[in-house]
C-alpha positions as a printed Julia matrix, in Angstrom:
120×3 Matrix{Float64}:
   0.0    0.0     0.0
   1.48   3.28   -1.11
   0.87   6.39    0.97
   1.11   9.94   -0.39
   1.09  13.24    1.52
   0.03  16.85    1.02
   1.73  20.04    2.16
  -1.38  20.68    4.29
  -0.65  17.48    6.27
  -3.21  15.04    4.88
  -2.25  11.53    3.79
  -3.9    9.24    1.25
  -3.3    5.5     1.04
  -4.35   3.4    -1.93
  -6.54   0.48   -0.88
  -6.68  -1.12   -4.33
  -8.24  -0.06   -7.59
  -9.54   3.49   -7.33
 -10.37   3.31   -3.6
  -8.24   5.14   -1.04
  -8.24   6.03    2.64
  -7.57   9.6     3.81
  -6.53  11.05    7.15
  -4.25  13.59    8.77
  -0.6   13.13    9.61
   0.86  12.78   13.09
   2.22  16.33   12.73
  -1.26  17.73   12.05
  -2.69  15.72   14.92
  -0.08  17.09   17.32
  -0.74  20.66   16.17
  -4.5   20.3    16.68
  -4.35  18.62   20.05
  -7.08  16.33   21.36
 -10.0   16.1    18.95
 -13.56  16.35   20.23
 -15.44  16.07   16.91
 -14.81  14.7    13.4
 -17.19  14.84   10.45
 -16.81  14.11    6.72
 -18.97  15.17    3.8
 -21.79  12.77    2.96
 -21.03   9.58    1.08
 -21.46  10.18   -2.65
 -20.33  13.83   -2.47
 -17.9   14.74   -5.25
 -14.85  16.75   -4.22
 -12.07  18.4    -6.2
  -8.45  18.3    -5.07
  -8.11  20.89   -2.32
 -11.82  20.97   -1.45
 -12.79  20.68    2.21
 -13.91  17.06    2.57
 -14.1   16.84    6.36
 -13.8   18.95    9.47
 -12.1   18.21   12.78
 -12.58  20.15   15.99
 -10.24  20.16   18.94
 -10.24  22.07   22.17
  -7.88  24.51   20.38
  -9.54  25.04   16.99
 -11.61  23.71   14.11
  -9.84  22.75   10.91
 -10.89  21.62    7.46
  -9.43  18.41    6.06
  -8.86  18.72    2.32
  -9.26  16.12   -0.39
  -5.73  15.32   -1.62
  -7.1   14.47   -5.09
 -10.46  14.68   -6.86
 -12.97  11.94   -6.2
 -16.18  10.88   -4.51
 -16.55  10.41   -0.76
 -17.01   6.65   -0.34
 -17.35   6.35    3.43
 -16.52   7.72    6.88
 -14.71   6.14    9.8
 -17.75   5.69   12.04
 -15.53   4.75   14.99
 -14.62   8.45   15.18
 -18.22   9.37   16.01
 -17.83   7.57   19.34
 -14.13   8.29   19.88
 -12.64  11.2    17.9
  -9.43  10.86   19.93
  -8.54   7.84   17.74
  -7.18  10.37   15.23
  -4.59  11.51   17.78
  -3.82   8.02   19.06
  -3.28   6.45   15.61
  -3.52   9.17   12.91
  -2.2    7.03   10.06
  -3.97   3.84   11.13
  -7.23   3.4    13.05
  -7.69   7.19   13.08
  -8.3    7.47    9.32
 -11.11   9.9     8.48
 -12.76   9.06    5.15
 -12.65   6.82    2.1
 -12.34   8.35   -1.36
 -13.07   6.87   -4.77
 -10.38   8.57   -6.86
 -11.46  10.18  -10.14
  -8.02  10.01  -11.77
  -5.15   7.97  -10.29
  -2.73  10.18  -12.24
  -3.56  12.98   -9.77
  -1.53  11.11   -7.14
   1.64  12.05   -9.04
   1.23  15.64   -7.82
   1.43  14.58   -4.16
   4.46  14.06   -1.94
   6.16  10.76   -1.18
   6.93   9.93    2.46
  10.54  11.09    1.97
   9.45  14.38    0.39
   6.93  14.99    3.18
   9.5   14.35    5.92
  11.81  16.94    4.37
   9.22  19.75    4.64
């Protein structure tokens, strides 16, 4: 499974075919602090790269989570409804935020590799 990153601290991991999982990086999670609420756009909503696809709220602030590439929202991590702190505990694992059906896999080429992201 290949993971790509954005400069705004989202990650996207290919699940197979045109399906992918999206979340925020550990860096973003640390900056936000403990989350108290997470919500994604409704399943079936089309988003362009850079569109707000979800929102997270912490005791510090609210922040939009942007779609790394264009696609259609294909699901939400319902575990976050009961425990939004999962994002902080495991941001690139169990704390994923939403699933995305990618419109064009070629769009992934514009994102950062893990090495490129670490050098930011």
